[in-house]
N, C-alpha and C positions, 0 to 999 in steps of 0.2 A: 424466311428470316422473320422472327417475331419482333414486336415493338421494342421490348427491353433490349434485345441484342443490337437493334438499330441505334437506340439511345446511347449504349455503351460505345459503339463505333464513333458516333458523333462527338461524344465527350473526349475520347482519345484524340480525334482529329483536331478539334478546336482547342483542346487543353484547358477545359473549364475547371472541373474539380479533379482532374487527373493527377496522378503522382508521376512526375517526369521519369519516363523510361522504366517504371517499376510496377505500373498497374493503375487501377482506378478505385475510387470510393464514391458511392452514391447513396444519399439518405433522403428519403422523401416519404411523406404520409405514414411515418412511424416504422418504415421498413428500411433495412440496411442491406446493400449489395456491395460486394468487394471483389476485386481481382488482383491479388498481390502475388508477386514472384520474387523471392529472396530479398525482401525489403527489410531494412533495420527495424526491429520491433518498436523502439521509441518513436521513430518517424512515422510508422504506420499508425500507431495509436494517436499521435498528435494530429494527423490528418483526419482520422475518424472523430476525434474530439472536436475539431473545428466545425464539423458538420452536425454532430449530434448534441453538442453542448456538454458532454461528459468530461470531467477532469480526470485525466489518467496520470498516475505516478508509477515510475518504473525503477526498480532496484538498480543501482549502478553496476552490479555484477552482470546485468543483462543488456548492457549498452550495445554490445556487438552481436546480439542475437538476431537471426534472420527469420522472417515469417513469410510463409507461402500459403495462400488459402484462396478459395473462390467459392462464393455462394451468391444466391440471388433472392432478394425480398424476404429477409428474416427479421422478426421483431428483435429488439435489443436484448431481451432476456434469453433468447435463443442464440443470437449472433455472438455475444461476448464470450460465453462459455465455449463456443465452437472455435473462436479465434485463439483463446488462451488455454486450450486443452492441455498443452505440455507444461503449464505453469501453476504455481500456487498463487492465489489472488484473493482479494476481498472486494465485495461490491457493497456500496453504500447507497441507500435510497433516501429520497425526500420524505421525511416523516411528518410533514405538516398535515394536521387532521383533515383539512378540507381539500387537500391536493390528491390527485390520482397517484398511484404508486409509480415513481419515476427514478431511474438510475441517475445519480448526480456525480458519483466519484468511484473510480476503480483503482486499487493499489495492487500492482503486480510485484509479488514478494520474491519469488525464486523459482527455479526449475523444479518440477516434481521429481520425487525419488521413488519410482515404481517398486512394488514388492516389499516395502518396509512398513510395518505397523506404526500408526501415529505415536504409540507409547514405547516403541523400541528405540533405544538410544541411537542417535544418528552417528554416522562416521565423523571422525574429527576433521573438520575442514581446514584447509590451508589458511593460516592466519592472514587476515587482511589488514592493510595499514589503517590505523585509526588517526583521524585528523587531530592535530595538537589542540589541547584544551588549555585556554589561558584563564587562570583564576586571578581575579583582581581583589586585592585586600580592601574590604570595605566593612563598616560597622554592620551592614546588612549584606549577607552573602550574595555574590554576583558571579555569573559565569558567561564567558564569551566563546561561542562555537563558530568555526569557519564552515562555510558550505562546501560540500565535496563536489567532484566533477559532474555528478548527475543532478545536482541541485538540491540534495538532501542534507540534513544535519544528523550526523551519527556520532555517538559518544559512548564511553564505557561508564557503567554505574553499578548499582547493587540493588537487589530485591531481597529483603529479609536477610541481608548479609551475604547473599550469593552473588558473585560477579556476573554481570549481564551486559551484552551490547544492546544499546537502544537505537532505534530509528525514530526520530521525533516526527510526529504526525498530528498536526493541529486539526485535521479532518476526522480523527478518531475520537469518539466520545470518552472512552475509557482506555486504560492500558490493556493491550492484547498480548497474550502469552501463548506460545506454541505448546501443545500438549506434552511433548517430550521434556521440554524445559520445566514445565509446571510439575511434572512427576518427579524430576530430580530435586526440586526445591520443596517437595512434599506439600504443595498447595492443596487445600481442601476445596473441591468443587461444590458450588451451591446450586441455586435454581438453574434449570435448563432453559435456553432460548434458541430459537432458530436463527442461524446466520448463513451467509453465502460463503462458500469455499470453492476451490478449483473443481471439486467433484459435485458441485451443485449445493443445494441447501443441506446443512448439517446442524448438529447441536453444539452450542457453546454453553459454558457454565460460569455463572458469576462467582466472584470470590473477592476477598478483601486482603490487600497486602499490608502487613504490619508496618513496613518501613521501606521507602524507596529513596535511593540516594543518587544524585547526579553531581559529581564534584562535591562542592560544599553545600549544595542545595539538598535539603532533606524534607520529606513529607511523610507523615504517618497516617495509617488507616486510609489507604488509597483504593478506590473502586477499580476492579479489573475483570476481564473475561478470559477464561481458558478455552482455547480453540484446539481440540484434539487433532484435527486434520491440517493444522497450519504447520508447515515445515519451512523454517526460515533461518537455517544455520545458527540456531540458538539465539536469534535476535528477537527482541520484544518491541512492539510498537508502543511508543510512549505517547499516550493520548492526553486529552484535556482534563481527565480526572487528576492528573499530576500537573500538567503545564498550566492549568487554569489558576493555580495558586501563586503564579509568578507574573510579574510585569515583563512583557516581551517586546523587544525592539529589534527590527531587522533593518540593517543598513550596510551598504558596501560588502555584500556577500557574507555578512556576519550576523549571528543572532545572539543578542544579549538577554539573559534571563536574570532577573533580580528578585530575590525573595522579599515578599511583603512582610511588614512588621506583624500583621495579624496572623501570619502562618508560620512564624518562627517557633 
C-alpha cells in the first residue's frame, strides 16, 4: 500500500476533508486528488472550491447532475477539464501582471452536445421559466431581478434588436455570446484571442454590440466576445462591459440595477 492510498484511508476514517458517504477531495502542494461516486455536481465543485480557493458557478439546469471520477495528484489545469469533460464551461485566470497564472473562477454553462458543429443551429430547447422582472417607474430607468433557485440572475433582453436570454455574470469582463447565436444575429467577428472552453483552449473573437437592452435599461456600443465553441441554449453571459454602466445593489435575494445619468 503506497503512502497516498494510506492517506486516503485515514481521511475517510477520520472524516477530515472527506465528502460524507460520497468520496473524498484532497488538495495539497498544487495537486488535486479526488474519489467521487455519483455525487451532485454543485456539491462536488463546492467542496473542491473550499480547498482550492476557486469560485465555481453552476447553471441551474445542472443542479441534479451526478459526477463520478477518480484521479490522483493532478495539477488544476489538468484536473478541472477532466472533471468537467461532459460540460461546456469557461475558466477565468488571475490576470495580475506580477502574479503567476492562477485559476480563480470556473463557470459551468451546460451539457455538451456531441456531434454538432459550433455554427450549426442548435435544437430548439424546451422553454424554461423566466423569473418575473419588476420594472419600477423612475426618472432614471431601474430594474429589479429576483435570484433563481441556483443563485443566479437570469432575464430576457435584446442584442441589436434580437431577443436573447441573459445570465448575469459580474465575473465576466465582457458580454460573451455563443457562436451559433452570434451567427444568427450576423455579428461580425474581430480580433482573435485564446480562451478556455470545455474542449481546452480555443479561439474567441472580439466584437462590438450596437445596442443591448435589459428591460428599460439600454446601452450602446458594448464590448463583447464571440465564443464559437460555447453551447449554452442560446443564452449569453452578460458581463461587466454592460453591467458596469449601472449602479447595482443586491439585497434580500434581489438585484437592483439603476441606470446612471451619464450612461442614458
